[in-house]
N, C-alpha and C positions, 0 to 999 in steps of 0.2 A: 286482558286477562287475570282474572278474579285471584288474588291472594287470602289465603285464609292465617288463622292463628297461628299453626305450624308452621307455614311457610314464613311469616315473619319473626318467628323465634328461631328457625335455623339462620335466618339471613343477619339478624341482630347477634347471636352466638356467634358466628363467623367472624363478624367485624370486631366484636370484645377481643375475640383470642387473637387476631392481626395485632392490635395495638398493643395487647398483653406483652405479646413476647418482644415487639422493639422495646418496651421500657425493660424488660427484664435484662439486657443487654446493652441497656445504655452507657452505664459506667464503663465496661469492658471494650467497646466501642471509641470512648472517646479516648483512650489509654495513649494512641499512638496512630500516627496516619498507616502503618502495616495495619494495626488491628482494623483500623474504619474500613481500609480497603481492602483488605486480604484475608482477615478473620486471623491474624499472627500466624499465619500460615500454619495453621494447624488443625484445618477442617479434613476429616476423615475422607475416605473416597465414596460413601456411599451418600454424605449430604451434599458434598460439592458435585458428584455426578447427579442428582435429581434435580439440585437446585438449576442446573445446565439444562436438563429436562423441561423443568417446570415454567423456566424463562421462554425455551421456544413455543410453549403450548401459550400462546395468548389468546386474547378474548378473536386476535383475525383469523385464526389457522382453521376452524372448522369451518369457516364461511368462506374463506378462501378453496378450502380444499372441495367443498358443494359446489362453486364454482368451477374447479377443474374438471370435477363427476361430468356437470352438467354439459359441458362442452365436449368432452372428449371421453366420457366414461371414467371407469379407474384408473385406466392405462393414461388418462392425464395427468396424474400423479406422479409420472415419470418428472416431470418439471422438477421436483425437488429428491425424489428418488435417486435422481441422479447424481446426486452429491455424495453419494455413500461413500464412495472408494474414497474421494476426496478426507470424507472424515473418519475412516480407519486409518488413512496414511496418517491422521493426527494422533491417534491412538498410540500406533506401532512406531512411527518414526519420529515424531516432532514431539509430544507429551514429554519426554524425557528430556528433550533439549531447553524445550521451552523453563521447566522447574526449573532446572540447571543454570538457565541465563540468571534467574533470580531477578527477574523485573516486575514492576508492580503493574505497570500495562504494557499492551505490544508496542504501542509506539515509542515508548521508553528503549525498546530493542534497538531504535535507528541507531542512536548513540553509541550503543555497544558494539554495534556491526559497522558504522561509517563513524568518519571523523571531521572535524569542521565546521568552517560557517554554513555551509551547505546542509550538513547533518543536523545542526542547529535549528537552521531555519523549517528543514522538513519536519523534523519531530513538531515545532510548534504548529506549524500549519498544519500537518495532519491530526493533531489534536484537537484544533479548534475545528476543522473542518468534519470530523467525525463526531464531537460530543455538539457542537453547535448544528449543523446542519443535518448529518445522517440521523443522529440520534432523535432529532425534533420529527425529521419524518416518520421513524418509526412509533415514536411516541402519538404523532398524526394518526397512524394508519390502523393502530390498535384503539385508539380512543374512537375513532370512526367507525370501528367495526362493533364496539362495544355500545355505542348510539344507535345503530342497527338493529342489536339483539333487543335493546331495552324498547326501542318504536315499535317489534315485533312483538313484545310479549306484553308486559305491563303497560305500556303506555301505546297501545294499538289504536285507541280511539284517541290520542291526542290531534288536537286541531291543527292543520297547517300552517306553518308560520312558529307553531310553539317550541320551546326550548327549554320544555321539563328533563328532557334527555341529558342536557348538557348542566343542566342543574345537579341533578343526581351524580352524574359521573363526576361533578366538581366535589361533591362529597368524597365520594371513593378515592379521588387524587388527593384530598386532604387528610382522609385515613391513612395514605399509601405514604404521602409525603411525612405524616407526622413519623409513624415506625421508620421509614428507610432514613431521614434525616438523623434520627436521634440515636440509632443502633447501627448504621454501619453494615456490612458483609455480614456480620452475625445476625441480624434481625432479618438481613434479606434471605440468607441462607435458609435458616431455621424455616421460617414462614415459607418459603418456597418448597420446603419439603412437606409441610401440611397441606398449602394450598395443591402441588399436585396429585396429591393420594386424594382429597375432596373433587376435584375435577375430572379424574379417572372415573369415580365411581358415579358421578353425576352421567358421565358420558356412556356409560357401558349401560346403566339404569334404562336413560333415553333412547339406546338403540334396541334394548331387548322390548322394551315398550313400543317402539316404531313397529319392528319387525312383526310383532304379534298382533299387532292393529292393522296390517294389510293380510294377514292371514299364514304368515309363516314365511320362510326362505323361497318355496315352490312358488307361492301367490306373487311373491315380490318377484321373481325371475319372469312371470306370464305379463306381470304388468309393464316390466321395463322393456321385454320385445315389443310392444304398442306403444311405449314414449320413445324409443329408440328407432322406431323402423325404418328401414332405408338408409342406417348409419353405422352398422357394424353392431357388434357385441358390446353392451358398456359391462359387461363383467369379466372380460378379457384382460388378464395382467399386461400380456404384449397385444398389442391392439394388431388388427388385420391389417398389415403394413401397405397391400397391394392390390386388394379388390376394388372392385367401382365404391363401394361404400364405407371404405376404410375410413376411420375416425381421425388415425392421424398418419401423414405420408411419412413414407421409410426415411426421409431424408432428414426431417424433422425428428424423429426417434433417435438416431443416429448422433445426428447432433448433442442432442440432450445427455444420452450415456457416454458417447466417447470426449468428450472436451469440457462438459459442463463442470467437471470435478476442479479440472485445472484451467480453467479459463476465467471464473469469474469470481471475484470476492462478494459474497454474501453475508450477511449478520448470521452469526451461528454457523455457517460452513466455508468459513474463509480458508482458501488452499494454505495448507500449513499450520493450520491453526491462526486466532485473533480474535479480538475483541473480550467480549463477556468470558468465553472458552479459556483463555490465556486467564484471565482475572481470577477464574475459579482454580485454575491449575496451578496458580501462583499461590492459592491461599490453602492448598493440599500441604499433608506434613511433609512428604517426600518425593521423588520421584515416582516410586512405586505407587503410592495413591493417586498420584497425576495421571498415570496411565490406567489404573481400573477405573477412576472416575469415568475418564474420556468414554472407555469402551462402555461403561454403563451407560453412559450418555447415550452412545451413537444405537445401543440397542434397542434402548425403551425409547427412543427418538422413532427410529423407524419401526420396531418390529411389537412393539407395547400397545402404542398410542391408533394408530390409522384407524383400524377396524371399525371400532365404534364409530367413528366420525363417516365413516366410508357407508356405512348400513344407513345411518341417519340420511346423509345426503342421496343413497339411492330410494330411501322410501320417501322422502319429499320430491324426487324427480316422477317417481311411479304415482304419487300423488296430485301431484301437481305439473303434467308436463310442461305447460306452459313454461316453467324455469328455464327450459333449455334456450329460448330466444330471448330471455328477460336480460334489461341493461344489468342488472346486479342478482344474477342468482344466487348467490350467498344467503340470499334472506331466506333462502328454503330452512336453514337448519333453526334457526330461532323461532320460525313458523310451526316446526315440529314441536316445540316446546311449548307453544299457545295451544295448538290444537289436539295434543295426545295426551301431557304430562297430566298425571293426579296429582291431588292435594298431598301436600309433602314434597315430591318429587319435581313440583315446581318451585318451590322455596331451596331447596338442593341444587336445581340446574341453574338459578339464577344466581346461587353461590358459587357454582361451577365457573361461571363466567366471569365471576366479579373476581373471584381467586386466579384465573388466568389473565385477566386485565390486570389485576395488582402484582400478580409476581414479575409482568415483564416490566410495569410501569417503575416497579421499586427498581429492578436492574437495572433499565436505562439510566435513572436517576445515578445511582451509584457508579456506574460505570460511565456513564458522561461527565460526572464529576472528578472520576480520580484522572480524566486527563488533563481536566482545568487546573486541577492543583498541583499533581503529579509533573506535568509535563509542561505545563506554562507557568501557575503561579511560582511553586517551590522552586524551579528550574530557571524562569527567567526573571521574575518580579522579586521575589523575597527567598534567595535561598540559603539567607542566615536564617530563616524562620526557626522557631523551637515549636514541640510538638503540640502545643497548645494552641498556637497559633494555627497552626497547618490544619488540626482539627475542628477549629474556629472556620476556618476557609472552606474546608470539606463541607462541611453543614451547609455553607452558604451555597458553593457553586450546588450542591444538591438542590436547593429548594431553586436556583436561577434555571437549573437544566428542565426541570418540573415546570416553570413559567414559560420557558419555550416553545416545550413541546405542548403545553396546552395551547400557545397562538395557534403553532401549526395545525393543531386538531380541531381548534373551532372552523380554521378556513377549510380542511377538509371534509369536516362535516357538514356544512354549509353549501360547498361546492359538489356534495355527493361524489365524491371520488372512492371508485370500488376498490374493494381490499386487494383482489387480485391482476388489477390494474398496477397499484403499488408495488405489489411486489415484482411484476414483470418489468416496471420501470427500473427499480432499485439494482436486479441480477444486471438488466442491461448497462446501467450507469457504470456497476463496477466491472463490466468484462473488461479482460486485457489487462489487470494488475495482477490475475492470479499467479502465472508463471515466475515473474520474478520475486512474489511472497515464497514461492515454493523453492527455486535456488539458490537464493541468496544464503543459505544455511550450508549451500553443498559445493558452491562456487567462489573462489577466493577474488576472482576477476569483475565481479559486479561490486560496482559502487555507489555511492547513495544518486550518482547521476541517473544511473538505471532506473533508480524506484523512482526519482521525482520525473524524469519523461514516462514512464509506464502510469503515473497517476495522473500527471496532464494530458498525456495524449490520449487516454483513455476516455476522459469527460471531453476532450475537443474532438475527438473522432465518432462518440456517441452524439455530441451536437450537431456534427456535420452531417450525421445521417437523418436525424430528427427535421432538419430544414431541409433536406434535398431530397429524400429518398419517403413519399408518401407512406405513411402507418400501413396501410393495406397492399402494397406493393411486396412486401418481402414479410417474411415470417418472422417473429420475435427471434426465434431459435437458431435462424440463420443471420438474422442483425447482429446478436451476440457473438457469434462465429465471428464475422466479419470485423467487429469492434475489436475483439481479441486478438484475430490474428495481425490486424494492422499496427494496433500498439506492441505486440513481441517485435516485429519489424522494427518499430522507433526505439525502444528500450535497447535492444541490442546494438543498434546503430550507436546509440550513445555511450554504451559501453565499453565500445572498441573505440571509440574518437575521445576519450577522455581518461584519464589517468586512473590508475586503480587507487585503492587506500594505500595510506603509508603503512610499510611492513611492519612496524612496533604493534600497529594496534591490530592488523589481523591476526599477527603470533600473538595478542592479548586474547582476543575472539577465541581462536583456537584452543588456546591452553584451558580458557574457563570453559567452554561449550563442548568441545572434545566430539567436533563433527565426523562422521564419516565419509567414505567415498573417496574417488581418486581426483576429485573437484579441489580438494586443498593440498595436492603432490607438493608442489614448490612451498609451501609453508609448513608443511608438515616435516620438510626436510630439515628445517631448519629448527624443531623441536622436537628431538629426538625422542626427549622421555615423557612425551605426552601419549598417551595410548587411548586411541578411539577403542570406541565398543566394537567394533568388527561385525556390526549386527543389523546393517543396513539391507544386506540382501534379505534375511531372516523375517526383518521388518516389512517388507515389500509384500514378501509373500504371505504373513500374516494378514496383512492390507487386505490382499486378496483374495482370504479366505474369508475374513472377517466380511467384505462385502457379497461373498457366497452363501453365507448364513442369512443375511440380510434380503437376498434377492430370493433365495428358497423359504424364508419362513413366510415372506408378504403372501405369496399365493398359497402357499401350505395353507394359513389360517382362513384364507378364503374359499379354499376348496372344502376343509374341514366345516365351515357354516353351511355351505350350499350342497354337504351330500356327495362330493365328489370324493369318493374314500380312496380309491388306486391313487389320484392325483395327490390327495395328502398326506398320502404315506411317503410316496415318493419325494414330495417336497420337502414334508419335514424329516425324513429320514436323512435326504441328503444335506440337511441345513445342520441336522444333529452332526454326520460325518465332517463338516466342514467344521465345526464349531470343536470338536475333538482334536482336529489337526492344528486348529488354532493354537490351541491353549498347549498342545504338546510343544508347536516350535516357541512360541511365547513364551514359555517356561524356560525353555532352553536359553530363548536371547536375554531374557533376565539375568539367569547366573551366569552368562558371559558380559554383560553389564555389570554385575557386580565385581567382578574378578577385575575387570579394566579398573574399577575406581579404585 
């Protein structure tokens, strides 16, 4: 793909801007560990929320969505749409609790909720596990996706065995590492906001160009009927689940919708909140900003971003039906850049992927380093370290995280690991821990052994399935459910055969966080002056309404695009009604929260 002067100007301008933002916030980030990892707990909701959205818009995401559409039509995206209810629970139930906990990382919460040697071990182990293993896998797969984009666009004529793509990626990693290491969360959050705007503009432009190229939406629909002949309707939001040509079995669909949100730990969609979402909530000014940031994230994540990706994916399959049976159908997305983008738009689209890639890498660096510094170095190695020493360690840790991720990335690129396979692997590996992450806030009896058994049991059960059950013998959705079910039984058993946490520690946690619900009855009786918000029921209702907003907006926008006016009015009208009810109930809940405090 040929780049012209205008394309190069756009690319260079973006890279210079990213570095400049990092240098602007260098001194502020270096003043303390809270400034470095949590922006001094002073981010407004719109920056924190946009940063969350930008982080989850990685270079791999449009490729993975294209792969899902190739296999199962638009409805294949229920793989990640099914997490919506869990995300809305994070908004309306857990966000205020996380901000109240005042932790810097989600694993710091472990010693707030539990105590003793086992809690110390779990905090240190999970910090290393997430920062070194899980984080490296994430960096690896987004780098692999960026390599695919480069190989399908500017390096399409690269000879076999060449590694020019990795050299270009190394340059991007160096720039990302430069601003992320020196500026901490300040630089990450501000560049995320800029990167998200650029990425969305690029994807919308590509979707417009792609649909216009095939002759409009009616021509696209006709081509898709041919490409998916005998495989159901690829444009159906909810697929035909029972017909002979069903793209997705009924059982798989139900497993996704009914269990995925609570059963599976997945980066950005952790049950009860976690990871970099918690880090952004911790960086917010107060509880209200944390809730608003997370709500903006969920709505933008599901309602604003998907349709440009979906349209480009559908055009790619309409033009290249062979993608449906390809080993890596995700290549269809960057193929559209190469084949359809005009001068100027090419540069913007490469910046789109560079921005998506760099925003995710910078977050993974800062997030992974926060575990190594806050939960390992500062907690166990040098608890007496002063601010200057901790900030220096933070910058070193950020570099280490980047190098580890780069090593995994090299392996994934040279091994041709597909993005959607990596997504499915991580989701299955995290199956089973979700229930304990949800219930530890609301049931006093859960102890540190519950969480240890859930974490270890999930990995063991998943590994046994991998060894004993052939991959094609059971669908991935069923496999995740079975892993989750087995893990649930294991951690419940561990809970009842081990002692609860000491009473004094449970009282301290309850007094600080003020969780709702009957699960704290015995502890609440010993703390009569502590007043929970009493908004748990309203929070769950808001989560249901918020999920309805998402699940009505998605098909509503699709119906609008494809000229189905009646369906568009019904879906979008229903979404507006649910949104109004959600904000009314939410407003009352916030007033109750304020009065309780």
